[in-house]
C-alpha positions, 0 to 999 in steps of 0.5 A: 314197268319194263317189258321182261322180253326187252333186253336192257340197252346201252346208249351211246354217248353220241345219243341225245337231243339234236336241234337244227333250224329250230327243230329238235329230235332225239337221236337214239343210238343203242345196242343190247347192254353188255354186248359188242353187237352193232349199234342201232340208229333211230330218230324220234320227233317230239310227236313220236314219229320214229325213223329207224335204220334197217341195218345196224352200224359197227360203231356208234360214231358211224351211226351218228355220222349217218344221222348227220349225213341224212340231216345235211342231205335231206334236212331235219324236217325229213324226220317229221311225218308230212304236216307234223313239222311245228311252225315257229311263232 
């Protein structure tokens, strides 16, 4: 059941699962539906570790580019809390 205090969200076409080095995260790029407000960026791991950016982005492309830059700079493992990175069998 949805929380009535939460606005409906519009999700970017760039949002979705992203996999690198055998690890998959959900890239959540959204804004309140029916608005032209800036886009919010969050990354969610399968264990529900959530990394949220404090500042919104003017476009969904800028949000996704920031996600890609973070993966390139810090690696996808940076989104997993210490010790939560799954090991590949």
